[in-house]
N, C-alpha and C positions, 0 to 999 in steps of 0.2 A: 504494500500500500504506500502511496506517495505521502511524504511528510510535508511537502510544500507544493502548492499549485498556484501558478501565476497566470492570470487572464489579461490579455492585452488588446486594446483597440487604439484608435487615433486620439480621441479627445478625453477618454476616461470619464465621461459624464452620462453615457447612455448604455451602450452594448456591454462593455466589460463589467461595469458594476452590477448590471442586471444579472448577467451570467454568474458573477461572483455570489450574489445573494441566493439565486436558485440552486447553484451547485452546493453551496454551503448547507442549505436547507435539506437538499436531497441526500447529502452525505451523512448528516446527523440523523436523518430519518431511517436510513439503511443501517448505519452503525452509530447508535447513540453513544455519546462520549468520545467520538473520534477525535484524535489529536492532529488531524490534517489541517495545516494552515492554508487557507484560501484567500488570495488577495488579488487586486487588479491595479493596473497602471496604464498610462498612455504614451504613445510615441511622440505626439505633439499635443499634450494635454492643456486644458484650461485649468491651470493649477489652482487648487483650493476652491473650485466651483462645486456646488452641490449637484446631486443627481438631477438630471434634466426632467422636466415635467412630463414628457411623453413616457419616459421609463417609469416614473412614479405611477402614472395611470395604468400601465401594463401590470405592474405588481399589485395594485389595488384591485384590478379586475379579477386577478387570480386569488384574491383573498389574503394578500400579504400586506403587512403594515409598512408605511413609508420608512425607509432606512436612512440612517445618517451616513453621509459619504462626502469625501473631499478628494477631488481629482489630484493625481500626483504624477510626476515624471518617471518614466522607465529608466532605471540606472543599472549599472553592472552589479551592484550589491544585491538588488532584488532578484536578478536573474541567477546569481550564484547561489542564493538561498533556496531556489525552487528546483524541485525534481522534475516538474512538468510545466511547460509553458504553452498555453493555448492562446491563439489569436482569433479574434472575431472577423477574419477575412478568409477568402479563398485563395489557394495557391500562393502562400507566402511562408517563408521560412525565417525564423528569427534565430540569430546566433549571438553568442556572448561576445560583445565587442571588447577589444583590448584597450581599455581607456584608463589612463592614469589620472584618477580624480584628484590626487594630491598635487599634481602639476598641471594646472589648466592651460589650455592652448592660448597663446598670445601672439600678436604680430611680430615678425622678425624684421625689426626696423632697418638693420644694416643691409639685409638682403633686398628689402623693398627699395631703399635708397639706391643701391647698386643697380638694380634692374631699371629703375626710373632714369638714372643717369645714362645707362647704355641705350635705352629706348630714345631718350631725348637727343643723344648724339647721332643715332642712326636716322631719326626723323629729320634732324637738321641737315645732315649730309645729303639725304635723299631730296630734300627741298632745294638745296643749292644745285644739285646735279640736274634736277628737272627744270629749274629756272634757267640754268645755263644752256640746257638742250633747247628750250623754247626760244631763247634769245640768241639767234644765230647772227650776231654782229661781227664786224671785222675786228680781229685781235692784233693784226700786224700789217705793215705796209706790203709785205709779200703777198698777202691774201688779196689786196686790192690790185696789185700788179698782175696777178694771175688772171684777173678778169679782163685785162687789156685796158684798164683805165689809167690815165696819166697821173703821176704823183709829182706835183710841182715843188712841194716843200714839206719838211717835217719840223714842226715847232714844238720844242720841249716845254715842260712845265717849269716856270720860273719861281724859285724860292723867294727872290726879291719882291716879286709881285704879291706873293702871299703875305710878306711882312708889311707892305704898304696897305693892303686890305685889312689886316688885323688892326693896324693903328686906327684906321677909320671906324672899324666896328667897335672899338673900345670907347667911343664917344666923342672923338675929335670931329669938329665941324669941317666939312669939305669947303675950305675957303676958295680953292681953285681946282676945277676938275682935272686939270693937267697934272696936279700933284700926284694923282694915282696912275698916271700914264708912264709905263716903263720907258717909253721912248724919250720922255723928258727927264725923269729922275735917274735912270740908269741906261744911257744910250748904248753902252758897250756890252750889255747882257747878251748871252747866247740866244735867248728868245728873240731879242730885237734884231740881231743879225739874221736870224731865220726869216723874220718878217721882211727885211730889206731884200733878201734873196727872192722871196715870194713876190714882192712888189715888182722887182725887175722882170721876173718871168711873166707875170701877168701883163705888164706893159707891152711886152713883145707878143703875147698871145692875143691881146685885144686889138692889135694893129689891123687884123683882118675882120674885126667885128663890125656889125652895122651900127652899133651904139656903144656908149661908154658906161653902161650899167653893169654892175657886178653884184651878184647875190651870194651871200654867205649863209649856209644852213648846215645843220647837223641832225642826225637821226635821234638824238636824245639831248637832255639838258646837262649843264655843268661839264662841257667838254671844250670850252674855249671859243665859242662863236662870238660872244660879245667882246672877249679879249682881242681876237683878231681884228674885228671891225674897228674897235676904239684905237688900237695901236696903229693900224694901217692908215686910217684917215688923217690924223694929225701929221704923221710923218710924210704923207704924200703932199699935204698942203705946204 
């Protein structure tokens, strides 16, 4: 004869407590004074809730008195104390889980941070690669020459121009626009020499032109369009 019987359902407020009561009554009816311990619990119980009203009505219809009941969670200790585990479901097997109740599960912060860092790095790299793939611009002069387009000059970025612009951005008033022009403040800079070469080449290139209009444009911003226009025009004058 079983010493301990455990009946399990989901909520432990209807099926398993009803079965617990009926089985307990039937056991003591067949074997008065039986020491078999019959109990119930739930997989996802409404902890401390009483017996559901429908179950109470079913017991009362059969001539039973309402029973005192409080739903509880199924844990390893209850399973280990039971010789027989019955579940109020079809085709389900319950096995004793190897759970260390003394050491509850907690998030592994170091592992989470490491995984988040790696994922962030991979997503960033993927974003840069996709953006670079979609932005098929010219990266060098050789790429332009391969298309058969003429390259008249290559103007490098001037560190002196950056210094003048930083002075103006720090709050100094622009007393004279020419103070920011590299052709006026630093006429020997390499960028200015490149502009002189460009001016000479354009003068010869425009000899066969029907007009004297020159348009300067770029496929994106912050690549020197205004710089070339501002430095080219005063020097030309």
